[in-house]
C-alpha positions in Angstrom: -35.1 -25.4 -206.0 -35.0 -27.7 -202.9 -38.1 -29.5 -203.9 -37.2 -30.2 -207.4 -33.7 -31.3 -206.5 -35.1 -33.6 -203.8 -37.6 -35.0 -206.2 -34.9 -35.7 -208.8 -32.8 -37.4 -206.2 -35.7 -39.6 -205.2 -36.5 -40.5 -208.7 -32.8 -41.4 -209.4 -32.6 -43.4 -206.2 -35.8 -45.2 -207.0 -34.5 -46.2 -210.4 -31.4 -47.9 -208.9 -33.5 -50.6 -207.4 -34.9 -53.6 -209.3 -38.5 -53.5 -210.4 -40.4 -56.1 -212.4 -44.0 -55.4 -213.3 -46.4 -57.6 -215.2 -49.3 -56.2 -217.2 -52.2 -58.4 -218.1 -55.5 -57.8 -219.7 -57.9 -59.1 -222.4 -57.8 -57.9 -226.0 -59.3 -54.4 -226.2 -58.4 -53.5 -222.6 -55.9 -50.9 -223.7 -52.9 -52.9 -222.4 -50.6 -51.9 -225.2 -51.1 -48.1 -224.6 -50.7 -48.5 -220.9 -47.6 -50.7 -221.2 -45.8 -48.0 -223.3 -46.8 -45.3 -220.8 -45.9 -47.2 -217.7 -42.5 -48.3 -219.1 -41.7 -44.7 -219.9 -42.9 -43.3 -216.6 -41.1 -45.9 -214.4 -37.9 -46.3 -216.6 -38.7 -49.9 -217.3 -37.6 -52.0 -220.3 -40.8 -53.2 -222.0 -40.7 -56.8 -223.1 -43.3 -58.8 -225.0 -42.6 -62.4 -226.1 -43.9 -61.6 -229.7 -41.3 -58.7 -230.0 -38.5 -60.8 -228.6 -39.3 -63.8 -230.9 -39.4 -61.5 -234.0 -36.1 -59.8 -232.9 -34.2 -63.1 -232.4 -35.5 -64.6 -235.6 -34.5 -61.4 -237.5 -31.0 -61.4 -236.0 -30.6 -65.1 -236.6 -29.5 -65.8 -233.0 -29.2 -69.4 -231.9 -32.5 -69.1 -230.0 -34.0 -67.3 -233.0 -33.0 -70.2 -235.3 -34.5 -72.7 -232.9 -37.7 -70.7 -232.6 -38.0 -70.2 -236.4 -37.7 -74.0 -237.1 -40.5 -74.6 -234.5 -42.8 -71.8 -235.8 -42.2 -72.9 -239.5 -43.5 -76.4 -238.5 -46.6 -74.7 -237.1 -45.7 -75.5 -233.5 -45.7 -73.3 -230.4 -42.3 -72.2 -229.2 -41.3 -74.0 -226.0 -41.1 -72.2 -222.6 -37.4 -73.1 -222.5 -36.7 -70.9 -225.6 -39.0 -68.1 -224.4 -37.3 -68.0 -220.9 -33.9 -68.2 -222.7 -34.8 -65.0 -224.6 -36.0 -63.3 -221.4 -32.7 -64.3 -219.8 -30.8 -62.8 -222.7 -32.7 -59.5 -222.3 -32.3 -59.0 -218.6 -28.7 -60.4 -218.4 -27.0 -57.0 -219.0 -29.5 -55.0 -216.9 -28.2 -53.6 -213.6 -30.6 -53.1 -211.9 -33.2 -55.3 -213.5 -36.1 -53.0 -214.4 -38.6 -54.6 -216.7 -42.2 -54.4 -217.7 -43.6 -57.7 -219.1 -46.5 -57.2 -221.6 -48.7 -60.3 -221.8 -46.1 -62.7 -220.3 -46.1 -65.2 -218.6 -49.0 -66.9 -220.3 -49.1 -70.1 -218.2 -48.4 -71.1 -214.6 -45.3 -73.1 -215.9 -43.9 -69.9 -217.5 -44.7 -68.0 -214.3 -42.8 -70.6 -212.3 -39.8 -70.4 -214.7 -39.8 -66.6 -214.6 -39.8 -66.7 -210.7 -36.8 -69.1 -210.8 -35.0 -66.9 -213.4 -35.5 -63.8 -211.3 -34.2 -65.5 -208.2 -30.9 -65.9 -210.1 -30.8 -62.1 -210.4 -31.7 -61.7 -206.7 -35.0 -60.1 -207.5 -38.7 -61.0 -207.9 -42.0 -59.7 -209.2 -42.9 -56.2 -207.9 -46.6 -56.4 -208.9 -49.0 -57.9 -211.5 -51.6 -55.5 -212.9 -54.7 -57.0 -214.4 -56.8 -54.5 -216.4 -60.4 -55.4 -216.1 -63.1 -54.3 -218.6 -66.5 -56.0 -218.9 -67.0 -58.1 -222.0 -69.7 -56.0 -223.7 -67.4 -52.9 -223.5 -64.5 -55.0 -224.9 -66.6 -56.3 -227.7 -67.8 -52.8 -228.6 -64.2 -51.5 -228.6 -62.9 -54.3 -230.8 -65.8 -54.0 -233.2 -65.0 -50.2 -233.6 -61.4 -51.1 -234.1 -62.1 -53.6 -236.8 -64.3 -51.1 -238.6 -61.5 -48.5 -238.5 -59.0 -51.0 -239.8 -61.5 -52.3 -242.4 -61.3 -55.9 -241.2 -64.6 -57.7 -241.8 -63.5 -61.1 -240.4 -63.8 -59.9 -236.8 -67.5 -60.4 -236.1 -69.1 -60.1 -232.7 -69.2 -63.9 -232.6 -65.5 -64.3 -233.4 -64.6 -61.6 -230.8 -66.6 -63.3 -228.0 -65.0 -66.6 -228.9 -61.6 -65.0 -228.5 -62.6 -63.6 -225.1 -63.6 -67.1 -224.0 -60.2 -68.5 -225.1 -58.4 -65.6 -223.3 -60.3 -66.2 -220.1 -59.7 -69.9 -220.0 -56.0 -69.6 -220.8 -55.1 -66.7 -218.5 -57.3 -67.6 -215.5 -54.6 -70.1 -214.2 -52.0 -67.3 -214.4 -54.3 -64.9 -212.6 -54.9 -67.6 -209.9 -51.1 -68.1 -209.6 -50.3 -64.5 -208.8 -53.5 -64.0 -206.7 -52.3 -66.9 -204.4 -49.0 -65.1 -204.0 -50.7 -61.8 -203.2 -49.0 -60.1 -206.2 -52.2 -59.5 -208.3 -53.6 -56.0 -208.5 -57.0 -55.6 -210.2 -57.5 -52.2 -212.0 -60.7 -50.9 -213.6 -59.8 -50.4 -217.3 -62.7 -48.2 -218.1 -62.0 -44.5 -218.4 -59.6 -42.2 -220.2 -56.0 -43.3 -220.8 -54.9 -40.9 -218.0 -57.5 -42.1 -215.5 -56.6 -45.8 -216.0 -52.8 -44.9 -215.8 -53.4 -43.1 -212.5 -55.2 -46.2 -211.1 -52.3 -48.4 -212.2 -49.8 -46.1 -210.6 -51.7 -46.2 -207.4 -51.6 -49.9 -207.0 -47.9 -50.3 -207.7 -45.4 -49.6 -204.9 
């Protein structure tokens, strides 16, 4: 009785303090699965820019209307709009407990996020980078495309996507590494094994 009550109390107390976790990883690293699991286990609100954009466009918010006009013109939505959406999401949270899935994507977004979090008297708790070697990733993605019956994803196309991912995310990895926030986690193993590794590196 004592142990379980003490544990419950600790969990409750832990959940009253802010926590902001970033989850990064290449396509096929199992990021989506781990994000859902991590958010549930640590009582975090899972946010991804894609979901936020779709939600705002669907609800026809001011930000959603701005984003839709830009996307309809085939342009990329500005950092200002994305950060505006993040602000709208965390505004009502007390404490701010969030898991960002695949965001920020650039050092400029990382800077903007840092500044936004300062307004809420908090900062990044930890950035988890799931690492899986390229051959393993290609294998996983080829298997996935076969299951989904998509013939357009050839090995060549997948490797090109990996190249684009690496070049676009490396600056963000460097950004958090310089600030001693980055935690590298081996993404090979069962879902439970990888989850245990992630849990170990987070405070």
